[in-house]
N, C-alpha and C positions, 0 to 999 in steps of 0.2 A: 503494500499502499505506500501510496508518497503519503512525505511527511505531511503536503498539505493537506493534504484530506485526513490525515490522523490528526492533526490539526486541530482543522475544524470540526471534527465528532466532539472533539478533547470540548472545545468550547463550546457548543448546541449542549453537551454534559452541564456543564459548570451553568451555562442559560437555563436548562430547565429547573435546576437544583432551585434555580433561582425565583423560579415562577418565571422566568419570560421565555414562554414558551411561541410566541407567534415571532422571537428574536433565533430565539433556537431552531427551526425550522426551515428559517431562513437564510441560518446559516448554513443548515447542512444539506440539505434539500440539492444547491448546486454542483455538489461536490456529488450524492448519490444517484443526481439523475446522469452524471457525466462521465460515471465509472462505463468501464468495457466491465466483459466478462468476468476478467480474470478478479479485476477490483473489487467487480459488485462481491461474489463471494467472502473477499476478505473484509471487507465492510460489514456484509450480513455476520461473518464470525467474530469481530470484533464489536460488534455490536450484541451480541449472544454473551459474548464473556464480559461487556464492559452496563450488561444494565442495570448495577446498583450506583454503577457512577450516574445515573441520571435521577435514581432518585432518594441518591443521598443514605439508601439501606447501608446494612453490613451483612 
């Protein structure tokens, strides 16, 4: 996964934890929709592995 993609996902998680869902979606959507099939698979796995990052739960 490109560093810029990971950074956007991490930023989206931070925004979501701070109740800024619209901004989080605006941050994550462009990298998700522009990803090729290989990066999409990496994004999907990252989201599964980091679901707690979005909720702040451990």
